[in-house]
C-alpha positions, 0 to 999 in steps of 0.5 A: 450689827455694830453701833456703826450700821444705824439699827431701824428702830431703838425699840427702848424709845418711846413713839416718835423718839429719834433713832440714831440713823434719824439723828445722824440724818438731821446732824449731817443737814446741821452744818455749823449747828447753832444749837444754843438757838434751838428749842425743839421738843424733848423727845426722851433718853436713848441709850447713847453714853460718852465715857470719861475717855471720850468713846462714845457708845450706842446700845452698849457697842461703841461708836468707832467711826471718828467722823460719825463721833464727830458729826454727833458732837456737833449737835451736843448741848448741856441743858439743866437738866441734862446733855442732849444731841438737839436738831432744829426738829427735836431734842434727845437725852444722852448720858455723858459719865464725866466730860464730853470732850478730852483734851489730847493735845497742848500747844504753848504759844509765847511771845515777849510778853503773853503766853498763850495756850491752844488744845485740840480735843478728841474731836479735833476741835481747838480751843484757845484758852481765854476768859471765854474760854477758861481752864478749871481745876477739880479735885479728884477724891484721891486729892489730885487735880483734873483740869478741865477746858471750856470747848464752847456753851457748857461744854468742857474737855477733861485734859489727859493725866499727861496734860495735867502734867504739863500744865502743872509744869506751866503754872506759877506763882502769883498774886490773885483776889487778895493771896497768892495763888499757884496757876497758868496764865494764857491770853491774858488771864490767869487760872488758879489752880491753888492757894499754898495750902491746897498746893502742898496736898496736890503736890503730894499726889502728883 
């Protein structure tokens, strides 16, 4: 049995907790789900995981149907304690290895005075980088950089390594918060990657 064939019951879940099939049915009914407005009871964790590359797993088995992944991603939320799938009736915890989404494609739109970046995620969400959907640059243990873009709420997409190189190529030096920062502009906002000292270390790892 694959994760695409809904099991009748996950024996590791408590009595009354949602099965994958039940969540799928509820998510199907939650078109344009306003998940930030819902506060249903927490029904425990399920054995579902989002890997660093954006792949979804249920009980260790990949969920291979893109439509099913998109369906579950539409009811995903980040609570203070954990990531959850949430419907009007219940909320269950899942595990996320890094970010829940991956930014897989970048479009750069320019006019005479403004540059705007747009990302496509692995679940076909489109994100316009602006003050409400900022870029952030985290450091890897090796000293490299990991770019993220906010998709919605506290859900972020990790840019692929190829897109990380593209973003660095778009960066420029600007005066920022009393100093000089190397970063990227989009929709009138500026997102610093590093100051001069940090830049030297990052450049050595690229």
